[in-house]
N, C-alpha and C positions, 0 to 999 in steps of 0.2 A: 792573302800565302804573306807566313814568317820565313824567318832566316833562322835559322838553330847553326850551333857548330858542333861536331860532331869531338871525341877525346882525343883520336889524331885530329883536329884544326882542319878537318873535314866542312864547309860548307852544305848546307843543305838546306830547300826553303819544303817546307811542311804546312796544312790546309789543317788549321786549326780549330776547323769543325769537325775535324775525324778525329781529334785527338776524345779518349774517354774521361781518364787520367792524368796528375802528373803527382807525379815521389819525387822528395826528396831526399835522397839514399845517404850516400857517402857521394854519389854524384844525383844529379838527375834524370828521373826514365817516365817519359813520354809510353802511356799504351793505349794505341790509336782503338777507335771502335773493330775493325777485323780481329785485334788479341798481339799487333805484333807491336814487340818494345822498341822503342827507340834513346839511345844513352847522349846524354847533353850536357855540352861543359858550363853552360848558361843555369843558373838556379831557380829553382822552382817561380819566385819574383820576375826574377828579368822575363821567365815568357810569358806568367801572365800578364805581365808591362804589357809584354811586345804580342799578345790577343788584343787589350783592350783596345791597345793604338788600330791597330788593323779592322777590327772592327765601328770604334770611331770613324775612322779615316773611310769606310762603309757609308756608315751612317750621315755620315755628313756630303762625299756624294751623291746620297738621295736625294738631300735634303736643297742640296742645290740644281739636280736638275729641275724635282719641283717646281722650286722655286723660279724658274728659265722656261719653265715649263708654262706653267701658269701666266707669269710673262706675255710669252708667247701666244699665251688663250687672252688678253687682257683683262687676267684673272688677279688677287689681289692671296700672296701669298699668309695671310693670315690668314682666310675667309675655311674653311671648319669642313670636311668631308661631310 
């Protein structure tokens, strides 16, 4: 989940996998896959950076878990599946 701020300063979390589009109008508008629109204080670029960081953290966590699993099984993390 990424943290986003409404225009009234209230923060909320949104699942970036549910974001269909991000538009930079006078304000940033997130359109979700169900058609719901959310207005955010952050710029489109900032939201994209947060999504990128969120996904990077997920992938790093998966890689770390895979390496731990391979070490415990006596394998090598450089082994291709």
